[in-house]
N, C-alpha and C positions, 0 to 999 in steps of 0.2 A: 529492372530486375529480370534476370534470365529465368527460364523454367527450372533450371537446376537450383538456383538461389531460392526461388519460391518454394520448391520441394523441401529444401533444407530447413527453411523457416517453418514450414508446416510440421515437420517431424521433430523439431528441436525441443518442443515442450514436453514435460512429463504427461503421461496419459490423462491424469485427472484434469490438468489445466487445458490440454488440447480439447477435451470433451466440452468443458464449459465455454471455451473460446468459440468452438464450432457452433455451439448452441446459441451464442450471442449473435454470430453472423446470421444464423437462420432466423432468429427472432426479430432482428432489426432490419432484415433485408428489404422490407417494403419502403423504407425511407430512401428518397431519391437524392442524388448528388445536388449540392447547392447550385442554383442557376445564376446567382449574382455574387458580388464581392463578399468575402467572408467577414465575420464580425471581428475584425482586427484593425490595428493601426498600421496602415501601409507607409512605407518609407522609414519611419522612425523605429517601428517594432518588428515588422515582418517584411521581408524582401518581396517585391511585387511579383517577380517571376515564381518564387516559391508559392505564393498565394494562388496564382493561376494554376500551377501544377497540382496543388493539393486538391482543388475542386474538379480537375479535369482527368487526372490519371486514375486507373483502376484502384479501387479502395485498398486491396491487399498490397499494392505497391507504394502506398504513402509511407514515407520514411520517418525515422526518429527525428530528423532535422525539421521536417515539416511540422510535426507536433510540438517540438520544443519551441519554435518561433510562434506557432499558433497559440499555445497555452501561455507563453510568457508575454504576449502582446497585451496592450491596453484593450479592454473589452467592455461590452455593455454589462451593467449590473444584473440585468435579467437576460439570460441567454436565449438565442433563437433555437428552440428545441429541435426543430426539423434538421437544422444544420448539424448540431452536435450529435444527435442520435444517429445520423447517417455515418459519422466518423467513429462512433463509439466502439464498435466491434474491433476495428483495427487498433484503436487506442488501447483497448484491453489486451489485445494480443501482444503489442509491444511492451506493455506494462508487465505481462507475464514473462516476457523474455528478459526482463531486468533492464530495459532501456531507460535512458534519462529523458523524461517528457516535459520537464520544467526545471528551473534552477533549484526548486525545493520539492522534495517528495510529497510533503503534506498538501501541496497545491496541484498535484497531478490531475485530480478529478474535480477541481474547483468549478469548471464550466458545467459539469454535470449537476453539481449541487445548486447551481444558480439558474437552472431551468425552472419554468413554472412548476408548482407542486403537482399538478395533474398531467404533466407532460408525458410520463411513462404509463403505459397500460399495465394492468396487473401482471401480465405475462412478461413484459419487458422488465418490470421491477424484479420479478422472480429470477430472471436471467442474470441481472446484475448482482443480486444477493447470492446466487449460486456461485458466480465467479468470485465474489469477495471471500466466501468461505473456503473455496478450493485454493485460492491464492494464499490466504492466511495460513491454512494448514500446510501447504507446501513450503512456505517460508519458514515456519516453525521447525521444519525438519532439517534445517541446515544451520550451521554455526561457523564462526570464525571466517576464514577466507574461502569457504566452500561456495561455489556458484549458487546463487539463490535469487528468486524473484524480488526479495527485499533489497537487493543491490546495495548492501551496506547500511541501510537504514535500520533503526531498531523497531521492535514490534509496536511500540506506542506511536511512532511516526506513521506506521502503516495504518493503525486503527484510526488515527486522526485524519489521514488521507481519505479513508472510506467514509468516515463521519461527514467530512466536508463535501463528499460526493453524494450525500443523502442516504447512505446505507446505515441501517440499524446495526450497531456493533455488538449488541447483546448476544446474538448467536455466535459471534466470533469469540467473545469472552467465555461463553459456555463451553465451546469446544476447547479453548485453552485450558480451562480448569480441569477438563477430563482427559487431556492429552498427556499420556504417561511417558512419552519419549524424552530421554535426557536432554535433547536439543531444545525442546519446548520449555523445560525447566530452566535451562541456561538463558533462554530469551527472557523469561520472566525476571530472573535475577538481574540480568544486564540492564534491561529497560527500566525496571523499578528502582534499581540502585542509583542510576544517573538522573532519572527524570521524575522521581516521586518522593522517595523516602527522606531526602534532605530537608524538605519543608512540608511533607505530607500533602503536597499539592502537585498537580501536573506542571512540570517545568518545560514549557515549549512556547515560544513567542507566538506561534500560529494558533495556539489554543486559547489565547487571552480573550478573544471575542467569541469563544465557543463554550459558554457556561454549562450547557447540557452535557457536552462531552466530558468536561472536567468533573461534573457531579457524578456521572455514570462511572468514570474511572476511579474516582475517590471512594465511592461506595463499594465497588468491587474489590479494590485493593485493601480497604480497611475491614471488610467483612471478616469476622472472627473465624468462621468456618473455612473461608477461602485461604486465609493466612495459615491455618492449621494444615490444610491440604498441601500447600506448597512447602511448608516446613518439612512435612513427611517426605515429600518428593526430593527435597534437597538432601535430607539425611540418607536417602536410598541411593544417591548418586555415588559412583566410584570416581573420586577425584584424584586417585593416586597417579594417573597418567597425565594429569594436567601439569604442564611445565610451569616454571617460575614466571612472574610477570616480566614483560619487556623492560629493558633498562630505561629509566627516566631520570630526570634531574630535579624533579619537583619534590622528591622525598615522600611521595604518596603513591607508590607503585601498586597498582591493583590489576592482577590477572584474573582469569576466570575463577580459580579456586578461592582467591581472596574475596572476590565479589560474592560468590555463593555463601561463604562463611559470614560475611557482613550482613547479607540479606536474611540468612537464617536467624541471626541474632535479632534483627529488626522485626521480622514477622512473628517471632516467638515472644516478644515483649507483652 
């Protein structure tokens, strides 16, 4: 990476995300680069040259490809915390840039969640929590094809990603409930329409072994006060500029307006 490329990467993030990413670098800077082979499956899962590069090159130059292979590789059920926490600031930075760090969004922070429970100091945990809140808030501010750190994933996928990374999602849900931006309301409608209201359960294969997450989400979504708040927000939206749904052949075309109307009916029951 050239100095110009590094500078461009450094300035590409919105200010709120740049602040929490820089704070993560500062908080985790005492962790040293791994001295031995990384916790990966060499040959089958991760290219040996990429593995060597990842532990030897400057942290801010580690690429999306390195993390994609690192995260997708077979790995220990309990993660070596020193190794993961050294890489974590760069992983969070690439996540904030909307990069693909695994084949599935929900698993981006799986290694973090599989570190020992006491691996992070209170200051380190606070840095991760601050990143999660800033990331979630930024993502809720974008819809449709707008560039977003969510990178096409819905908000429930992002919440599950953080939960699997050991982050308490309650502060994120509290923010969402109080976020009056139209885009945040659209995210609520979109995610809940496709991934909850059909069966009144979270519909995500990666949540099947996460009962605490499913219970938290179900309680929040079914809470009468929360439903009323979102019903009022949907009513307040100006949907007149929302175009018709894209053409489909299934006979069940649902665009943003149709989804908002359907979710309004569901939360008003």
